[in-house]
DRENTOR-659231 format. One line per field, with one value per residue (C-alpha): chain; x, y, z. Coordinates in nm, 3 decimals. Example, Ala and Ser with C-alpha at 12.3 -4.5 7.8 and 13.67 -1.06 7.14 Angstrom:
<sites>
chaine: A,A
c1: 1.230,1.367
c2: -0.450,-0.106
c3: 0.780,0.714
</sites>
This chain:
<sites>
chaine: A,A,A,A,A,A,A,A,A,A,A,A,A,A,A,A,A,A,A,A,A,A,A,A,A,A,A,A,A,A,A,A,A,A,A,A,A,A,A,A,A,A,A,A,A,A,A,A,A,A,A,A,A,A,A,A,A,A,A,A,A,A,A,A,A,A,A,A,A,A,A,A,A,A,A,A,A,A,A,A,A,A,A,A,A,A,A,A,A,A,A,A,A,A,A,A,A,A,A,A,A,A,A,A,A,A,A,A,A,A,A,A,A,A,A,A,A,A,A,A,A,A,A,A,A,A,A,A,A,A,A,A,A,A,A,A,A,A,A,A,A,A,A,A,A,A,A,A,A,A,A,A,A,A,A,A,A,A,A,A,A,A,A,A,A,A,A,A,A,A,A,A,A,A,A,A,A,A,A,A,A,A,A,A,A,A,A,A,A,A,A,A,A,A,A,A,A,A,A,A,A,A,A,A,A,A,A,A,A,A,A,A,A,A,A,A,A,A,A,A,A,A,A,A,A,A,A,A,A,A,A,A,A,A,A,A,A,A,A,A,A,A,A,A,A,A,A,A,A,A,A,A,A,A,A,A,A,A,A,A,A,A,A,A,A,A,A,A,A,A,A,A,A,A,A,A,A,A,A,A,A,A,A,A,A,A,A,A,A,A,A,A,A,A,A,A,A,A,A,A,A,A,A,A,A,A,A,A,A,A,A,A,A,A,A,A,A,A,A,A,A,A,A,A,A,A,A,A,A,A,A,A,A,A,A,A,A,A,A,A,A,A,A,A,A,A,A,A,A,A,A,A,A,A,A,A,A,A,A,A,A,A,A,A,A,A,A,A,A,A,A,A,A,A,A,A,A,A,A,A,A,A,A,A,A,A,A,A,A,A,A,A,A,A,A,A,A,A,A,A,A,A,A,A,A,A,A,A,A,A,A,A,A,A,A,A,A,A,A,A,A,A,A,A,A,A,A,A,A,A,A,A,A,A,A,A,A,A,A,A,A,A,A,A,A,A,A,A,A,A,A,A,A,A,A,A,A,A,A,A,A,A,A,A,A,A,A,A,A,A,A,A,A,A,A,A,A,A,A,A,A,A,A,A,A,A,A,A,A,A,A,A,A,A,A,A,A,A,A,A,A,A,A,A,A
c1: -1.235,-1.085,-0.915,-0.651,-0.630,-0.273,-0.122,-0.367,-0.586,-0.306,-0.329,-0.646,-0.419,-0.291,-0.635,-0.771,-0.493,-0.572,-0.937,-0.852,-0.586,-0.725,-1.099,-1.144,-0.851,-0.706,-0.347,-0.101,-0.056,-0.430,-0.492,-0.215,-0.330,-0.684,-0.555,-0.344,-0.632,-0.864,-0.657,-0.546,-0.338,-0.368,-0.083,-0.221,0.094,0.468,0.470,0.600,0.266,0.120,0.411,0.357,0.618,0.497,0.700,0.748,0.743,0.409,0.266,0.404,0.227,-0.106,-0.145,0.082,-0.090,-0.081,0.288,0.351,0.179,0.374,0.698,0.582,0.480,0.816,1.014,0.853,0.897,1.264,1.327,1.166,1.383,1.697,1.636,1.568,1.853,2.119,2.370,2.196,2.159,2.113,1.800,1.663,1.728,1.558,1.252,1.197,0.869,1.072,1.307,1.600,1.674,1.605,1.320,1.249,0.962,0.701,0.696,0.325,0.370,0.585,0.318,0.055,0.256,0.339,-0.014,-0.199,-0.247,-0.261,-0.062,-0.160,-0.080,-0.335,-0.187,0.035,0.343,0.279,0.236,0.564,0.739,0.624,0.766,1.098,1.156,0.924,0.872,1.147,1.264,0.911,0.836,1.135,0.995,0.621,0.592,0.251,0.103,0.166,-0.079,-0.223,-0.569,-0.585,-0.813,-1.148,-1.411,-1.788,-1.914,-2.268,-2.151,-1.876,-2.045,-2.414,-2.489,-2.221,-2.251,-2.612,-2.597,-2.303,-2.464,-2.780,-2.579,-2.403,-2.733,-2.881,-2.586,-2.542,-2.856,-2.887,-2.698,-2.364,-2.479,-2.456,-2.166,-1.929,-1.745,-2.044,-1.900,-1.677,-1.980,-1.896,-1.576,-1.732,-1.918,-1.604,-1.600,-1.970,-1.998,-2.333,-2.224,-1.901,-2.096,-2.332,-2.033,-1.863,-2.185,-2.218,-1.860,-1.915,-2.233,-2.053,-1.776,-2.031,-2.178,-1.837,-1.755,-2.075,-1.991,-1.643,-1.785,-2.054,-1.833,-1.491,-1.559,-1.331,-1.450,-1.315,-1.360,-1.557,-1.396,-1.054,-0.903,-0.987,-0.653,-0.710,-0.516,-0.732,-0.591,-0.424,-0.151,0.177,0.523,0.528,0.208,0.399,0.152,0.476,0.548,0.201,0.226,0.579,0.444,0.161,0.423,0.622,0.310,0.252,0.606,0.554,0.246,0.432,0.707,0.462,0.109,-0.025,0.101,-0.163,-0.189,-0.436,-0.638,-0.609,-0.770,-0.538,-0.748,-0.595,-0.778,-0.691,-0.607,-0.286,-0.219,-0.229,0.141,0.278,0.463,0.581,0.236,0.080,0.351,0.270,-0.096,0.013,0.244,-0.027,-0.262,0.006,0.090,-0.280,-0.317,-0.043,-0.139,-0.514,-0.475,-0.217,-0.381,-0.149,-0.327,-0.641,-0.818,-0.578,-0.464,-0.641,-0.529,-0.782,-0.732,-1.062,-1.182,-1.277,-1.232,-1.477,-1.687,-1.983,-1.752,-1.559,-1.884,-1.882,-1.509,-1.460,-1.738,-1.602,-1.237,-1.057,-0.713,-0.630,-0.296,-0.148,0.214,0.355,0.720,0.737,0.733,0.556,0.182,0.044,-0.256,-0.462,-0.835,-0.876,-0.718,-1.001,-1.274,-1.132,-1.101,-1.458,-1.581,-1.397,-1.086,-0.755,-0.461,-0.117,0.082,0.404,0.471,0.329,0.040,-0.271,-0.153,0.032,-0.279,-0.485,-0.225,-0.246,-0.626,-0.656,-0.333,-0.040,-0.168,-0.471,-0.285,0.007,0.291,0.617,0.908,1.139,1.027,1.046,1.368,1.530,1.433,1.589,1.908,1.954,1.897,2.143,2.411,2.322,2.056,2.170,1.884,2.134,2.234,1.881,1.841,2.147,1.983,1.657,1.672,1.298,1.326,1.615,1.402,1.110,1.326,1.479,1.131,1.039,1.362,1.313,0.960,0.779,0.490,0.514,0.596,0.448,0.577,0.941,1.126,0.817,0.886,1.259,1.208,1.025,1.303,1.574,1.391,1.360,1.706,1.915,1.750,1.435,1.329,1.061,1.264,1.057,1.359,1.446,1.101,1.028,1.146,0.982,0.660,0.668,0.732,0.430,0.218,0.313,0.186,-0.135,-0.194,-0.161,-0.390,-0.656,-0.695,-0.819,-1.143,-1.266,-0.959,-0.960,-1.323,-1.244,-0.973,-1.214,-1.482,-1.227,-1.109,-1.463,-1.521,-1.212,-1.283,-1.490,-1.188,-1.157,-1.498,-1.486,-1.722,-1.429,-1.199,-1.439,-1.497,-1.121,-1.092,-1.388,-1.250,-0.880,-0.860,-1.193,-1.293,-1.653,-1.844,-1.989,-2.209,-2.071,-2.426,-2.529,-2.762,-2.614,-2.819,-2.931,-2.827
c2: -1.264,-1.224,-0.897,-0.925,-0.612,-0.619,-0.952,-1.040,-1.262,-1.391,-1.742,-1.761,-1.822,-2.144,-2.249,-2.200,-2.420,-2.685,-2.692,-2.718,-2.987,-3.198,-3.163,-3.083,-3.304,-3.052,-3.084,-2.834,-2.617,-2.582,-2.508,-2.248,-2.076,-2.053,-1.926,-1.649,-1.539,-1.535,-1.331,-0.968,-0.796,-0.440,-0.314,-0.047,0.050,0.000,-0.043,-0.381,-0.475,-0.504,-0.718,-1.009,-1.277,-1.590,-1.858,-2.175,-2.402,-2.252,-2.316,-2.670,-2.740,-2.567,-2.590,-2.871,-2.912,-2.540,-2.540,-2.818,-2.615,-2.299,-2.496,-2.627,-2.281,-2.143,-2.433,-2.393,-2.015,-2.046,-2.286,-2.041,-1.757,-1.970,-2.021,-1.652,-1.526,-1.800,-1.778,-1.482,-1.640,-1.305,-1.242,-1.585,-1.524,-1.183,-1.307,-1.637,-1.682,-1.850,-1.624,-1.816,-1.770,-1.916,-1.973,-1.965,-1.732,-1.710,-1.377,-1.336,-1.031,-1.236,-1.504,-1.239,-1.097,-1.439,-1.571,-1.272,-1.142,-0.778,-0.583,-0.225,0.061,0.315,0.646,0.749,0.793,0.474,0.267,0.405,0.323,-0.038,-0.074,0.096,-0.003,-0.240,-0.496,-0.385,-0.739,-0.858,-0.560,-0.652,-1.004,-0.919,-0.557,-0.628,-0.705,-0.364,-0.073,0.211,0.258,0.576,0.537,0.708,0.777,0.735,1.087,0.978,0.927,1.185,1.479,1.417,1.250,1.397,1.755,1.804,2.188,2.203,1.950,2.163,2.479,2.309,2.192,2.541,2.676,2.420,2.207,1.831,1.557,1.592,1.345,1.060,1.194,1.376,1.528,1.762,1.948,2.131,2.346,2.519,2.667,2.980,3.043,3.067,3.443,3.488,3.703,3.565,3.203,3.270,3.428,3.130,2.891,3.052,3.032,2.659,2.604,2.812,2.623,2.291,2.413,2.505,2.155,1.998,2.247,2.151,1.782,1.840,2.034,1.779,1.471,1.593,1.914,2.106,2.447,2.551,2.873,2.830,3.151,2.987,2.787,2.418,2.258,1.882,1.558,1.249,0.911,0.601,0.690,0.589,0.742,0.776,0.982,1.225,1.334,1.434,1.700,1.845,1.863,2.006,2.286,2.344,2.377,2.625,2.842,2.816,2.933,3.236,3.320,3.289,3.518,3.786,3.729,4.047,3.977,3.904,3.538,3.358,3.163,2.788,2.481,2.186,1.869,1.521,1.192,0.829,0.500,0.305,-0.066,-0.238,-0.326,-0.012,0.154,0.466,0.537,0.513,0.741,0.995,0.992,1.045,1.328,1.511,1.494,1.612,1.909,1.988,1.989,2.251,2.470,2.470,2.580,2.853,3.191,3.357,3.160,3.377,3.122,3.184,2.822,2.506,2.145,1.862,1.487,1.332,1.049,0.727,0.854,0.664,0.703,0.871,1.131,1.167,1.267,1.574,1.640,1.661,1.919,2.138,2.138,2.435,2.280,1.917,1.784,1.529,1.539,1.187,1.144,1.151,0.799,0.636,0.705,0.486,0.709,0.824,0.880,1.125,1.388,1.333,1.356,1.686,1.820,1.722,1.912,2.233,2.206,2.314,2.075,2.121,1.825,1.664,1.541,1.202,0.972,1.130,1.479,1.495,1.419,1.665,1.932,1.846,1.871,2.204,2.377,2.432,2.777,2.613,2.363,2.403,2.165,2.149,1.929,1.676,1.475,1.096,1.086,1.339,1.128,0.825,1.015,1.154,0.814,0.649,0.897,0.842,1.069,1.265,1.448,1.644,1.842,1.976,2.023,2.250,2.478,2.519,2.717,2.663,2.286,2.287,2.483,2.243,1.937,2.112,2.168,1.804,1.680,1.904,1.767,2.093,1.893,1.612,1.763,1.467,1.199,1.284,1.122,0.969,1.128,1.052,0.766,1.005,1.265,1.003,0.859,1.198,1.333,1.019,0.825,1.012,0.735,0.947,1.269,1.498,1.718,1.747,1.882,2.091,2.432,2.387,2.291,2.598,2.823,2.694,2.720,3.087,3.137,2.953,3.179,3.486,3.344,3.244,3.605,3.674,3.481,3.579,3.434,3.130,3.057,3.078,2.816,2.599,2.613,2.521,2.224,2.090,2.155,1.951,1.662,1.459,1.254,1.117,0.951,0.574,0.548,0.637,0.396,0.104,0.176,0.152,-0.176,-0.313,-0.206,-0.286,-0.572,-0.747,-0.704,-0.640,-0.392,-0.099,0.165,0.512,0.637,0.353,0.467,0.491,0.465,0.774,0.807
c3: -1.473,-1.127,-1.028,-0.754,-0.539,-0.408,-0.311,-0.033,-0.255,-0.482,-0.338,-0.550,-0.851,-0.695,-0.573,-0.924,-1.059,-0.797,-0.902,-1.271,-1.221,-0.937,-0.982,-1.351,-1.461,-1.706,-1.830,-1.683,-1.991,-2.049,-1.681,-1.664,-1.984,-1.847,-1.512,-1.661,-1.884,-1.581,-1.336,-1.341,-1.073,-0.946,-0.733,-0.500,-0.309,-0.310,0.068,0.196,0.353,0.002,-0.123,0.110,0.166,0.343,0.517,0.311,0.621,0.723,0.376,0.372,0.700,0.634,0.255,0.130,-0.208,-0.277,-0.187,-0.439,-0.706,-0.621,-0.657,-0.993,-1.116,-1.012,-1.158,-1.498,-1.489,-1.394,-1.683,-1.927,-1.794,-1.811,-2.183,-2.245,-2.024,-2.030,-1.747,-1.578,-1.236,-1.065,-1.271,-1.188,-0.819,-0.830,-1.018,-0.841,-0.656,-0.382,-0.188,-0.049,0.320,0.659,0.631,0.260,0.166,-0.106,-0.288,-0.345,-0.569,-0.806,-0.812,-0.889,-1.181,-1.330,-1.287,-1.436,-1.789,-1.674,-1.414,-1.343,-1.113,-0.998,-1.111,-1.399,-1.179,-0.983,-1.299,-1.429,-1.101,-1.100,-1.452,-1.381,-1.019,-0.836,-1.116,-1.354,-1.429,-1.497,-1.721,-1.934,-1.976,-2.000,-2.123,-2.274,-1.931,-1.778,-1.791,-1.584,-1.438,-1.232,-0.932,-0.910,-0.645,-0.623,-0.683,-0.598,-0.239,-0.201,-0.371,-0.439,-0.104,0.122,-0.001,-0.108,-0.081,-0.322,-0.556,-0.565,-0.630,-0.920,-1.068,-1.030,-1.227,-1.507,-1.501,-1.463,-1.647,-1.473,-1.207,-1.461,-1.662,-1.430,-1.723,-1.738,-1.440,-1.687,-1.767,-1.437,-1.576,-1.730,-1.402,-1.187,-1.238,-1.161,-0.849,-0.734,-0.775,-0.584,-0.301,-0.279,-0.308,-0.008,0.191,0.120,0.236,0.550,0.637,0.593,0.822,1.086,1.065,1.124,1.399,1.581,1.551,1.694,1.986,2.064,2.031,2.142,2.331,2.094,1.977,1.636,1.442,1.114,0.988,1.004,0.720,0.770,0.682,0.673,0.650,0.690,0.588,0.724,0.973,0.814,0.810,0.431,0.437,0.661,0.924,1.100,0.837,0.885,1.264,1.248,1.030,1.278,1.553,1.344,1.308,1.681,1.749,1.523,1.726,2.057,1.931,1.817,1.953,1.794,1.441,1.179,1.090,0.867,1.125,1.075,1.215,1.163,1.139,1.150,1.117,1.060,1.220,1.265,1.226,1.568,1.575,1.410,1.699,1.517,1.371,1.717,1.857,1.584,1.694,2.053,1.946,1.750,2.048,2.290,2.068,2.038,2.415,2.448,2.151,2.213,2.577,2.522,2.592,2.341,2.073,2.069,1.847,1.561,1.567,1.669,1.631,1.625,1.598,1.491,1.712,1.533,1.179,0.956,0.642,0.813,0.965,0.640,0.472,0.695,0.675,0.298,0.234,0.517,0.410,0.260,0.213,0.135,0.263,0.020,0.131,0.099,0.002,-0.378,-0.516,-0.221,-0.264,-0.541,-0.605,-0.311,-0.338,-0.051,-0.274,-0.522,-0.257,-0.133,-0.489,-0.574,-0.267,-0.351,-0.134,-0.284,-0.269,-0.118,-0.233,-0.341,-0.692,-0.602,-0.683,-0.830,-0.724,-1.054,-1.255,-1.051,-1.128,-1.498,-1.482,-1.301,-1.400,-1.166,-1.072,-0.908,-0.690,-0.448,-0.533,-0.340,-0.248,-0.405,-0.705,-0.719,-0.921,-0.686,-0.385,-0.552,-0.641,-0.289,-0.132,-0.372,-0.256,0.109,0.256,0.564,0.738,0.945,0.636,0.602,0.975,0.982,0.723,0.916,1.241,1.287,1.259,1.507,1.751,1.714,1.780,2.080,2.226,2.172,2.330,2.634,2.684,2.606,2.463,2.719,3.061,3.251,3.012,2.978,2.690,2.536,2.197,2.188,1.937,1.704,1.718,1.672,1.374,1.204,1.282,1.232,0.950,0.838,0.598,0.433,0.409,0.627,0.699,0.331,0.238,0.549,0.424,0.083,0.259,0.485,0.185,-0.007,0.308,0.337,-0.018,0.071,0.371,0.149,-0.119,0.132,0.237,-0.117,-0.079,-0.422,-0.593,-0.365,-0.457,-0.828,-0.781,-0.579,-0.852,-1.117,-0.909,-0.885,-1.255,-1.347,-1.108,-1.355,-1.467,-1.115,-1.106,-1.050,-1.349,-1.574,-1.388,-1.418,-1.787,-1.840,-1.649,-1.845,-2.180,-2.137,-1.885,-1.846,-2.211,-2.104,-2.324,-2.130,-2.287,-2.229,-2.177,-1.944,-1.670,-1.323,-1.005,-0.825,-0.457
</sites>
């Protein structure tokens, strides 16, 4: 069994066919049957970079035999479709592995679907979207292939190893056994009202925040307040993940502080982390923008340590192991319908951070697990995003309704955050105000409203801690142990004992 993670390894289907045909001398039908039964395809994102299209002339030059086989696979598939859908040339054109054009291209995702016996998404919403949108035509032809396998995370790393104080506190409360069967964390639920446990829980979180604060000071020279809310978004820098929405909200809080420096405000430390693809101009400009805003906000004397903005240098696994245990609020704010699953949301949840998120990816399943009163959901839903875009999305309509957003864009245009680099952020403003492909303007006011509620709730530390304990208690479903059991049972057909021992960290 070979599992294809996105389309990057999908050429393996053709290579497998080449081995069976050219080296093992199998007939085509036998080779193709064996190939389809061998391969399974997991789609991890609807973003174009995971739906690769490669130039036919390049393939013909570098891999001529593989190109011959791709043509043969496609020819046979097209003939089968022509019989099933006579005269429907549009369908054949849409489903062809070869995309006509100059140059012609190979649709590797189509090859992966055709050449696999199983096609799955990685969250309930994502799996539904690939059936109804991304691979709609293929689902109509091969409905039996499609299924869902919600992602999971390695709790032995992200809780037991990364957050030993919390793991010990959990064991002290409910005993051992949960380390091997994470569903055992539900034994914490009755303890969420226990005053002594809540006190110890808050101390563990505070100590973890001090550890991260010390790292930030030693490595970046940034001093943050452990008593502030650590509001965190760490993930790949991409427009659909909407780091822009997060930083625009941080600016709006900063403007409130400038208008009334003596007003009470829940202190926040906004923490960003992630890396951008080398050629992704807008993502790199977003990183530059966050750092420029941080430079202004962090040095404003009116701030009085109520707000701090930090962009983590060289975000990586070893640093993430310090970030997740220290976080109070997890930012999962992608445009609805764009995030396949996300696993950062699970790591935050498992470490006792509450989630502010859109109705996207695994956020929906987290909300189902913990109850909507224990998560902060906001913004447009996937079907609403699709409806608005089908009518023609106009960000200006939403901009007109938000005086705060207008003020923020005015500051950016007038180089408030870039006095020595005038005009550097013009492309960012133009992108958001003219096209706004990921609907930042549409969700801005809803996001600010839910953040106001979060600020109020955070002041009630007792209630906040109860929510945090419940989130950890309900995180067992998001263990990769459960995910792998489902792959083994449904796709790989490999028996796995439910009580199988798992290694200790």
